[in-house]
SERO-4910 file (N, C-alpha, C, O; in steps of 0.05 Angstrom, whole numbers):
BEGIN
 pado doro    nc1    nc2    nc3   cac1   cac2   cac3    cc1    cc2    cc3    oc1    oc2    oc3
  Met    A    144    -10   -818    122    -13   -838    126      8   -860    112     29   -859
  Ala    A    142      3   -878    147     22   -899    132     13   -924    125    -11   -927
  Gly    A    127     31   -942    115     24   -968     85     26   -968     73     34   -948
  Ala    A     74     20   -991     45     22   -994     30      2   -976      9      9   -965
  Asp    A     40    -22   -974     27    -42   -957     26    -33   -928      6    -36   -914
  Gly    A     49    -21   -918     50    -12   -891     30     11   -886     17     12   -865
  Gly    A     28     29   -906      9     51   -903    -20     41   -903    -37     51   -888
  Ala    A    -26     22   -920    -53     10   -921    -59     -4   -895    -82     -2   -884
  Phe    A    -39    -18   -884    -44    -32   -858    -48    -12   -836    -65    -16   -819
  Glu    A    -32     10   -836    -36     31   -815    -64     43   -817    -77     48   -796
  Glu    A    -74     48   -841   -101     58   -844   -122     38   -834   -141     45   -821
  Phe    A   -117     12   -840   -135     -9   -830   -135     -9   -800   -157    -11   -788
  Val    A   -112     -8   -787   -110     -8   -758   -125     16   -746   -140     13   -727
  Ala    A   -120     39   -758   -133     63   -747   -164     62   -750   -178     70   -731
  Ala    A   -173     51   -772   -202     50   -776   -215     26   -762   -237     29   -751
  Gly    A   -202      3   -761   -215    -21   -751   -210    -28   -722   -225    -43   -710
  Ser    A   -189    -17   -710   -182    -24   -682   -204    -18   -662   -209    -35   -645
  Pro    A   -218      5   -663   -239      9   -644   -261    -12   -644   -271    -20   -623
  Arg    A   -269    -20   -668   -290    -41   -670   -280    -68   -660   -294    -82   -646
  Leu    A   -255    -74   -667   -244   -100   -657   -241    -99   -627   -246   -119   -614
  Leu    A   -232    -76   -616   -229    -74   -587   -256    -77   -573   -258    -90   -552
  Arg    A   -276    -65   -584   -303    -67   -572   -312    -96   -572   -322   -105   -551
  Ala    A   -309   -109   -594   -317   -138   -595   -301   -154   -575   -312   -172   -562
  Ala    A   -275   -149   -574   -257   -164   -556   -265   -159   -527   -265   -178   -510
  Tyr    A   -272   -134   -520   -281   -128   -493   -307   -142   -486   -310   -153   -464
  Leu    A   -325   -142   -505   -351   -155   -500   -347   -185   -496   -362   -198   -481
  Leu    A   -328   -196   -510   -322   -225   -507   -308   -231   -481   -317   -249   -466
  Ser    A   -288   -216   -474   -271   -222   -451   -281   -209   -425   -276   -220   -403
  Gly    A   -294   -186   -427   -303   -172   -403   -280   -159   -388   -284   -150   -365
  Asp    A   -257   -157   -401   -233   -145   -388   -218   -129   -409   -210   -140   -429
  Trp    A   -213   -103   -403   -200    -86   -423   -172    -95   -429   -163    -95   -452
  Gly    A   -157   -103   -409   -130   -113   -413   -129   -137   -431   -113   -138   -450
  Arg    A   -146   -156   -425   -147   -181   -442   -157   -174   -470   -147   -185   -490
  Ala    A   -176   -155   -472   -186   -147   -498   -164   -134   -515   -161   -140   -538
  Glu    A   -148   -117   -502   -125   -105   -517   -105   -126   -526    -95   -124   -548
  Asp    A   -100   -146   -509    -82   -167   -517    -93   -183   -540    -78   -190   -559
  Leu    A   -119   -189   -540   -131   -204   -562   -129   -188   -588   -123   -199   -609
  Val    A   -136   -162   -587   -134   -145   -611   -106   -143   -621   -101   -145   -645
  Gln    A    -87   -139   -603    -59   -138   -611    -50   -163   -625    -37   -163   -646
  Gly    A    -58   -186   -614    -51   -212   -626    -64   -215   -653    -51   -225   -672
  Ala    A    -89   -207   -655   -103   -209   -681    -90   -191   -702    -88   -199   -725
  Leu    A    -82   -167   -694    -70   -149   -713    -42   -159   -721    -34   -156   -744
  Val    A    -27   -171   -703     -1   -182   -710     -5   -204   -731      9   -205   -751
  Lys    A    -24   -222   -726    -29   -244   -745    -39   -233   -772    -32   -244   -793
  Thr    A    -55   -212   -771    -65   -200   -796    -41   -187   -811    -40   -190   -835
  Trp    A    -23   -174   -797      0   -162   -810     17   -183   -823     28   -179   -845
  Leu    A     21   -206   -809     38   -227   -820     26   -238   -846     41   -248   -862
  His    A      0   -237   -849    -13   -248   -873    -23   -225   -892    -37   -231   -911
  Trp    A    -15   -201   -886    -24   -177   -901    -18   -180   -931    -35   -174   -947
  Ser    A      6   -189   -937     13   -190   -966     -3   -211   -981     -5   -210  -1005
  Arg    A    -14   -231   -966    -30   -252   -979    -59   -246   -981    -74   -259   -995
  Leu    A    -68   -224   -967    -96   -216   -969   -101   -204   -997    -88   -184  -1004
  Arg    A   -119   -216  -1012   -124   -205  -1039   -139   -179  -1038   -134   -161  -1054
  Asp    A   -158   -177  -1019   -175   -154  -1017   -170   -141   -989   -179   -152   -969
  His    A   -156   -119   -989   -151   -106   -963   -176    -95   -950   -176    -89   -926
  Gln    A   -198    -93   -966   -223    -84   -954   -235   -106   -936   -251   -100   -918
  Ala    A   -227   -131   -940   -236   -153   -924   -218   -158   -900   -222   -178   -886
  Ala    A   -199   -141   -896   -179   -145   -874   -193   -146   -847   -185   -161   -829
  Glu    A   -213   -129   -843   -226   -128   -817   -241   -154   -812   -241   -164   -789
  Ala    A   -253   -165   -832   -267   -191   -829   -247   -213   -822   -252   -230   -805
  Tyr    A   -224   -212   -835   -202   -231   -829   -193   -228   -801   -190   -248   -786
  Ala    A   -188   -203   -792   -178   -198   -765   -199   -206   -745   -192   -216   -723
  Arg    A   -225   -203   -751   -246   -211   -732   -246   -241   -729   -250   -251   -707
  Val    A   -243   -256   -751   -242   -285   -749   -217   -294   -732   -220   -311   -715
  Val    A   -195   -281   -736   -171   -287   -721   -176   -281   -691   -169   -297   -674
  Leu    A   -189   -258   -686   -195   -250   -658   -214   -271   -645   -209   -278   -622
  Met    A   -234   -279   -659   -253   -299   -648   -239   -326   -642   -244   -338   -622
  Arg    A   -222   -334   -660   -207   -359   -656   -188   -357   -633   -186   -375   -617
  Met    A   -175   -334   -630   -156   -330   -608   -172   -330   -581   -163   -342   -561
  Tyr    A   -196   -318   -581   -212   -317   -557   -221   -345   -549   -219   -353   -526
  Thr    A   -232   -360   -569   -242   -386   -562   -219   -405   -553   -223   -421   -535
  Arg    A   -196   -403   -566   -173   -419   -557   -164   -412   -529   -159   -429   -513
  Ser    A   -162   -386   -524   -153   -378   -497   -174   -384   -476   -167   -387   -453
  Ser    A   -199   -384   -483   -220   -390   -464   -221   -419   -456   -233   -426   -436
  Arg    A   -209   -437   -472   -208   -465   -465   -188   -471   -443   -190   -492   -430
  Arg    A   -170   -453   -439   -150   -457   -418   -164   -454   -391   -183   -439   -388
  Arg    A   -155   -470   -372   -168   -470   -346   -159   -447   -328   -175   -439   -311
  Trp    A   -135   -437   -331   -125   -417   -313   -115   -393   -329    -99   -397   -348
  Phe    A   -122   -369   -322   -114   -345   -336    -94   -328   -320    -88   -306   -328
  Gly    A    -85   -339   -298    -67   -323   -281    -83   -314   -257   -101   -329   -248
  Glu    A    -77   -292   -246    -91   -283   -222   -120   -275   -230   -125   -263   -251
  Thr    A   -138   -282   -213   -166   -275   -217   -176   -260   -193   -170   -268   -170
  Pro    A   -191   -238   -197   -200   -223   -174   -221   -239   -158   -237   -254   -169
  Ala    A   -222   -234   -132   -242   -247   -115   -269   -234   -119   -270   -210   -123
  Gly    A   -290   -249   -117   -317   -239   -120   -326   -224    -95   -343   -205    -97
  Asp    A   -316   -231    -71   -325   -218    -47   -303   -201    -35   -280   -209    -34
  Leu    A   -311   -177    -27   -292   -159    -14   -290   -166     16   -309   -176     27
  Pro    A   -267   -161     28   -264   -169     56   -282   -152     75   -289   -161     97
  Glu    A   -289   -128     68   -306   -111     85   -332   -105     70   -333   -107     45
  Pro    A   -353    -98     84   -379    -92     70   -376    -68     51   -361    -49     57
  Ala    A   -389    -70     30   -388    -49      9   -404    -24     18   -423    -26     33
  Ala    A   -394     -1     10   -408     24     15   -433     25     -2   -435     10    -21
  Pro    A   -452     43      5   -476     46    -12   -468     52    -41   -449     67    -46
  Asp    A   -483     40    -59   -477     43    -87   -485     71    -97   -509     78    -98
  Leu    A   -465     87   -104   -470    114   -114   -475    115   -144   -482    135   -155
  His    A   -471     92   -157   -473     90   -186   -495     70   -193   -491     52   -210
  Ala    A   -518     73   -181   -540     53   -186   -549     53   -215   -559     32   -224
  Arg    A   -545     74   -230   -554     74   -257   -538     55   -275   -546     48   -297
  Tyr    A   -515     46   -265   -499     27   -280   -505     -2   -273   -493    -20   -285
  Asp    A   -523     -6   -255   -529    -34   -246   -538    -52   -269   -529    -74   -271
  Asp    A   -556    -42   -286   -566    -58   -308   -543    -66   -327   -541    -89   -336
  Arg    A   -526    -47   -333   -503    -52   -351   -485    -73   -338   -476    -91   -351
  Asp    A   -479    -69   -313   -462    -88   -299   -475   -116   -298   -461   -136   -301
  Asp    A   -501   -117   -294   -514   -143   -293   -513   -157   -320   -508   -181   -322
  Val    A   -517   -142   -342   -514   -153   -369   -486   -163   -373   -482   -185   -384
  Met    A   -466   -148   -366   -438   -156   -370   -432   -181   -353   -418   -199   -363
  Arg    A   -442   -182   -328   -437   -206   -312   -450   -231   -324   -437   -252   -326
  Arg    A   -474   -228   -333   -488   -250   -346   -473   -258   -372   -470   -282   -378
  Leu    A   -465   -238   -388   -451   -244   -413   -424   -258   -406   -417   -276   -421
  Asn    A   -411   -249   -385   -385   -262   -378   -389   -291   -369   -370   -306   -371
  Ser    A   -413   -298   -360   -417   -325   -349   -424   -345   -372   -426   -369   -366
  Leu    A   -429   -335   -396   -436   -353   -418   -411   -369   -427   -389   -359   -425
  Pro    A   -416   -393   -438   -393   -407   -450   -382   -391   -473   -396   -376   -486
  Pro    A   -356   -395   -480   -343   -378   -500   -356   -377   -527   -360   -355   -538
  Arg    A   -364   -400   -538   -377   -399   -565   -404   -386   -564   -412   -372   -583
  Thr    A   -419   -391   -543   -445   -379   -540   -442   -349   -537   -457   -333   -550
  Arg    A   -423   -340   -521   -418   -312   -518   -409   -299   -544   -418   -277   -551
  Ala    A   -392   -312   -559   -383   -302   -584   -407   -298   -603   -409   -278   -617
  Ala    A   -425   -318   -604   -449   -316   -621   -466   -292   -613   -476   -277   -630
  Ile    A   -471   -288   -587   -487   -266   -577   -474   -239   -584   -488   -221   -594
  Val    A   -448   -237   -580   -434   -212   -586   -436   -206   -615   -442   -183   -623
  Leu    A   -430   -225   -632   -431   -221   -661   -459   -214   -671   -462   -197   -688
  Arg    A   -479   -226   -660   -506   -222   -669   -517   -195   -660   -528   -179   -676
  Phe    A   -515   -189   -634   -529   -167   -623   -512   -142   -619   -523   -120   -616
  Phe    A   -485   -145   -618   -468   -121   -615   -454   -115   -641   -449    -91   -646
  Glu    A   -449   -135   -658   -436   -130   -683   -456   -131   -706   -449   -126   -729
  Asp    A   -481   -138   -700   -503   -138   -720   -498   -155   -744   -503   -148   -767
  Met    A   -487   -179   -739   -482   -198   -761   -506   -217   -764   -521   -222   -744
  Thr    A   -509   -228   -788   -530   -247   -793   -521   -275   -783   -497   -279   -776
  Glu    A   -539   -294   -781   -532   -320   -772   -512   -333   -791   -494   -348   -783
  Gln    A   -515   -328   -817   -497   -339   -837   -469   -328   -833   -449   -342   -835
  Gln    A   -467   -302   -828   -441   -289   -824   -428   -300   -798   -403   -305   -798
  Ile    A   -444   -303   -777   -433   -314   -752   -423   -342   -757   -402   -350   -746
  Ala    A   -438   -358   -772   -430   -386   -777   -403   -386   -792   -386   -403   -786
  Ala    A   -399   -367   -810   -373   -366   -825   -351   -358   -806   -329   -369   -808
  Val    A   -356   -339   -788   -335   -330   -769   -328   -352   -749   -304   -357   -744
  Leu    A   -348   -365   -739   -343   -386   -719   -336   -413   -731   -327   -431   -717
  Gly    A   -340   -416   -757   -333   -441   -770   -352   -464   -762   -342   -486   -758
  Cys    A   -377   -458   -761   -397   -479   -754   -422   -475   -771   -425   -454   -784
  Pro    A   -440   -495   -772   -465   -492   -788   -483   -470   -776   -482   -463   -752
  Ala    A   -501   -459   -793   -520   -439   -784   -538   -450   -763   -547   -435   -745
  Gly    A   -545   -475   -764   -562   -487   -744   -549   -486   -716   -563   -482   -696
  Thr    A   -523   -490   -715   -509   -489   -690   -510   -460   -679   -513   -456   -655
  Val    A   -507   -441   -697   -509   -413   -689   -537   -407   -677   -539   -394   -656
  Lys    A   -558   -417   -690   -585   -413   -680   -588   -424   -652   -600   -411   -634
  Ser    A   -578   -448   -647   -580   -460   -621   -563   -446   -600   -571   -443   -577
  Leu    A   -539   -437   -608   -523   -421   -590   -537   -395   -582   -537   -388   -558
  Leu    A   -549   -382   -601   -563   -357   -595   -587   -362   -577   -593   -347   -559
  Ser    A   -602   -383   -583   -626   -390   -567   -618   -396   -538   -631   -385   -520
  Arg    A   -598   -413   -534   -590   -420   -507   -578   -396   -493   -583   -392   -469
  Gly    A   -563   -380   -507   -551   -356   -495   -571   -336   -486   -570   -325   -464
  Leu    A   -591   -331   -504   -612   -312   -496   -629   -322   -473   -636   -307   -455
  Ala    A   -634   -348   -473   -650   -360   -450   -634   -356   -424   -646   -349   -403
  Ala    A   -608   -361   -425   -592   -357   -401   -591   -328   -392   -591   -322   -368
  Leu    A   -588   -310   -411   -587   -282   -404   -614   -272   -393   -614   -254   -376
  Arg    A   -636   -283   -402   -663   -274   -393   -671   -287   -367   -688   -276   -353
  Ser    A   -660   -310   -359   -669   -324   -335   -662   -307   -311   -641   -294   -309
  Pro    A   -680   -307   -291   -676   -291   -267   -651   -298   -251   -639   -281   -239
  Glu    A   -644   -324   -251   -621   -332   -235   -595   -330   -251   -574   -335   -240
  Gly    A   -596   -324   -277   -572   -321   -293   -562   -348   -303   -578   -367   -305
  Val    A   -537   -350   -309   -525   -374   -320   -513   -390   -297   -498   -379   -281
  Ala    A   -519   -415   -297   -508   -433   -277   -479   -439   -284   -473   -445   -307
  Gln    A   -461   -436   -265   -433   -441   -270   -426   -470   -267   -403   -478   -271
***
């Protein structure tokens, strides 16, 4: 990455990667998968870097690429090995009870359908408006409203999201 464009891209990566990684983790619920999503989004952003008219909008472009990669990959039925939900022996007493609420929120968030989860993450963790979310997800604002409504109802319900 030589030249002015390479330097600008490196600055963009240094400044924008933490936010993209946080969004990817909230979407996928797995740091490894989140890192893969961010890396893929950054590669695609680099490939189109010379065509971006406004490098200030690069993070928005990378976020759209990230969301599309996430929704495409979430449509696949198998992701490789998946951890089992039940351990073979009884669990020891929970020494980290203060993390229970956070874990419960992440489990419920992980159980949402991909587009609903993306809308919730963009609205409440990335603080985007419904119009901005609609632009990122490529759908009407009314669809975003219904995704948010259904997602919040599922997160609030005592039994969680039905699989």
